[in-house]
Steps between C-alpha positions, in 0.01 A plus 500: 500500500465125498135513396582734210762271358270200549219683330715599217623140447146367526385779253753388247397128543134596463584684179672190359197290603261742343700492167474123493132510582425754229712267254269217604194711440637611173548145384149400640345788291671385180389143558148599583478719205634220265256265643216745446606529141507134448155463658334742274732456187264284305171643610289762308517828684111534540354726775492218756843357446644848486352604844606159648852573368488866622389370854783251512743780410369724776534213752873463398545873547321491832722213635813683390396827647388360849804251529747770408354769755468231763872407477604857489290577826630188663868589443488873568711637781408869450129498579300302738565133439222304340370249763251229404321390805423138527249373769519149621207364678524202728182332616530244799232260494 
């Protein structure tokens, strides 16, 4: 009973945190798009410039996609929790 109540409270807190994180991502996306437009505003959209702009646009979308999915997996209580294994090596000389 206690664990269920604790999990419900934790789930509600995680939902709030996720909403804040998604808002940050949304703001970052807008800023990144604005910067992209500024970078390419005065350039003639030749083949090379257009492909460079498209590449940068794909990078923005990739960052958003992976960041969003990582945070959703990290804060998930319903499935297997996402664990990132960190190894530390210590070398004694």
